[in-house]
C-alpha positions, 0 to 999 in steps of 0.5 A: 617468255614475256620479259617485262623488265630486268634489274638488280637489287643488292646481291641479286639479278631479277627478271619480271615475267608474265604469261597467260593461263586459263581461268578454268583449267577444266578441259585444258592441259598444261603446256598446250594451247587453250581458249576461253577466259584467261588470267595473268601468271606473274613470276620472277626469275632470281639469280646471283649476279655472277650466275646471270649467264650460267645455265643453272638448274631451276628451283621453283618456290611454292609460297605459303598462304593461301593467298600469299604472293612470292617474296619481295626481296631486298637482298639475298638475306632478306628471306634467309633461304635465298642466299643459299639457293642462288648458289646452286639454282635459278630461283623462280618466284611465282605470284600464285593466281589471285595474289601479287601481280597475278590478277590479285583478288580483293574487294573490287573483284567481288564487286565486279562479280556481284551481278552474277550473284553469290554462286558466281562469286563462289565458283570464281573463288574455287578456281584459286585453289591448289588444283589450279595453282599447280596446273599454272606452274606446270604450264609455266614449266612446260611452256616457258622453261622448255619442259626442264624438270625443276626442284620445288621448295614449299613453305607452309601451304607450299608443302600442301601444294607440293603434295598436289604437284606430286599427285598430279605431275610428278614427272615435272619434279626432280626433287622436293623440299618442304618446310612446316607444310605437310598436310594430313592426307586424307584432309579434314578441316575439322581434324586440323582445328581439333589439334590447333586450338589446344596449341593456341591455348599453350602458346598463349600461356607461354606468352603470359609466362614470358610477359606476365605484366601483359595478363593485366594489360590484355584483360583491361583492353578486352574489358574496354572493348566489350563495354565500348565502341572502339574504332580502328583507323579504317573505321572497323570496330575493334571487338574482343574477337578481333583482338584475340586474333593477335595470336595468329602470329604466335607460331612465328618468331619473335611473335611474343615480342611483337605482341608484347610491344603492341600491348606496351603502347595500349594506354595513352595517359601518364606513363602508359600503365593500365588505367581505367580512365586512359583512352586506348592510344592511336598508335596501339589501334593502328598497330592492332589494325595492321596485325589483324588486318584483312588478307582478302584471299587468305581468309576466304580460302583458309578452310577450303585448302583442306577440301579434296574432291567430293566431300562427305559433308560441307565444311560449315565453318570448321574453326568456329564449330571447334571453337564452340567446343572450347569455352576457355576461348570465350572473350570474357574468360581471364586470362584471355586466350588468343586465337591462332590461324583460324577463320570465323564467320564474324570476320565477314561482318566486322571487317569492311574488306571481307564483307563483299566475300560473305555471300560467296562464303555462305555458298562455299560453306555448303559446297561439297564438290572441289577439285582433286588435290591429293592422290593417296595411291600415287603418293604411296608410289611416289619416286620423287625424293621428298625431304621435309622439315617438320617443326615439332611444336608447329602451331599451324600444321600439327607435327604428328599429322605431318609424320603420319602422312609422310609415313605413307609417301614414297621416298620421303624423308623428314627432319624433326626439330624444335629449334625453329618455329613455323617460319624457320625457312626464313633464316639461314639454316633450314634450307641449307640443311635440307639441301645438303641432306639431299645432296649427300644422299644422291637425290640431286645427282641429276642436277650436276 
């Protein structure tokens, strides 16, 4: 292993490590040597201080996203599941390719690729999807952990990666846990948004029911944005469409409160009550910029995580097409509805950090050839124990579609609950519940 450094944070021992993996896995096999262009895969190994020298089994965390790095831990409870996991495992936290310290993709990357044209940029981005991510992890397991089989824990998009792992390399996995992240197989981006837009409307109404004073505040801000050129601290114009994306957090806790306190600071003058003459405060604009800011790999890959092999037709901005069929989301409708986790073409015009991706996005939106990420036949014959937490009211990953998929995955079991939102794993209950269920069924017998 390439050990970069090791250190302690309160309650945790951490090793920073890095290996090289092929940029393009075509023609290469995980665990074997390779040639051609390579990129860095950065990962951390986290243990409890009392277990630093113990030979514990491995648990690899499949991060949500897409385009999200592994967690940066402050202590065992800063990401709730860690405290339980380090009692039983050495925890491996990779930064998925293109994120964190694994050759992160951002505007500079697109600028370097620009001389090759939009096609070269699009081809590069396609190499950062699930088929490549899972080959990276399997290469890591085979080369740096002596081929030891491990347990996987997938949160959100990490659940999508779990089914890719079980489709491609089930022999590497002892057991799998997923939380809020079982994709529908067969995958279809349009189908996903047909389910999520109605839930976005429901979540907005729940927000207004909890904070009815915000109906007037939201409307007043939206009216101001429609009539005036309001700029965020980074120079981007704050449009009504961007303002609506504050709802992308509504599937988490305590998102209603976070948005409510953003709205509380909207108006500068007097006591901060709604005022036609008061400017929008700098504090408010800074908070909106942070909450709706560009995540340079998250948004460009958002709809392509549903692209499985040869598509019958291009994706062509699935969320925008579905939104166009829902006039209740128009920016001038009142009460104004917020939108959720959905990518729109206007983002690549209005947000400076996403503009360098626009030409590549136009190419990808017409593409129909992607890597194979799910093997339905192999999943039906799956022998790896899979325990899924399915959040009944999940705003991002429809619970009905999750259960439909699980009904066709061998050795899968699920726990359906409405006690948690999509981010339930980050508390102290969910992982412990899944672990104990698997332990009591004998699914983890190989570990002990």
